[in-house]
N, C-alpha and C positions, 0 to 999 in steps of 0.2 A: 744215569742214562747211558745205556750201553751203546748206542748209535751217535753219541755226541759228535764224533769226528765227521760224521756224514750229514748232520743236520746243518742247514743253512742258517746262518746268524741273521738277526734283524739289524739292518744298518742303521735305521733311524726311527725314533718314535716321535710322532707329532701329537701334542696334546693341547688342550686349552684350559682356560679359567685359572690362571695364576695371576693375581692382581697386578704384578709388575712385569710379568713375562719373565722368561728365563731361558738359558741355554747351558747344558752341561754335556760332557763327554765321559762316559764311564765305561771302562774296559772296551773301548773302541766303538761303543754305540752312541750315537748322537741323540740328545733329548732336546727337542725344540718345543717350548711352551708359548703359546700366544697369550698376550695380555687379556685379562678379563674385560668384558664388555659391560660390566654392571656399574662401572664407575661414573656413568653419566649418560645422557641420551644424545641422539644425533650422530651425524657422520664423523664429527671430530673425535668421538670416543669409540669408534669402531676399529676393529683390527682384522685384517685377512691377508692371506698371502697365496702366491702361486709358486709351486715348486717345480723346477725342470730337473729331471734326472738324466745324467749324462751316461755314456757308454762305459765309462770307468767307474761308475757308481757314485761319482761325486755329485753334488746337487747345488743348484743355485736357487736361492729364495728371494723372490721379489716381494717385499713387504710393503703393505698399503696402510695408510693412515697410522695407526698405533703400532703395527707389526714391524718388527725389525727384520731387514733383509740381510743377505750375505751369501757365502759360499761355504758348503761343508765339504770337507775332504773325502776322498774315497774311503769306504769302510775298511779297505785293506791298508790304509796309510797309518 
């Protein structure tokens, strides 16, 4: 890619359907995976989150039910 230095990186990838849920940071990119919702029925087996993105690109995740919450550092950190 000739314009790699000018291309803006993706700071975070949000994805779903990994049975136990997972978080990794690879080469500065956050990968946040919600728990799968196929393990059972009803509210207790649900997983959802709300993400607040701050001015410095750090993020706060409010996890509900089976989703894990936390804070993700700025993509430049």
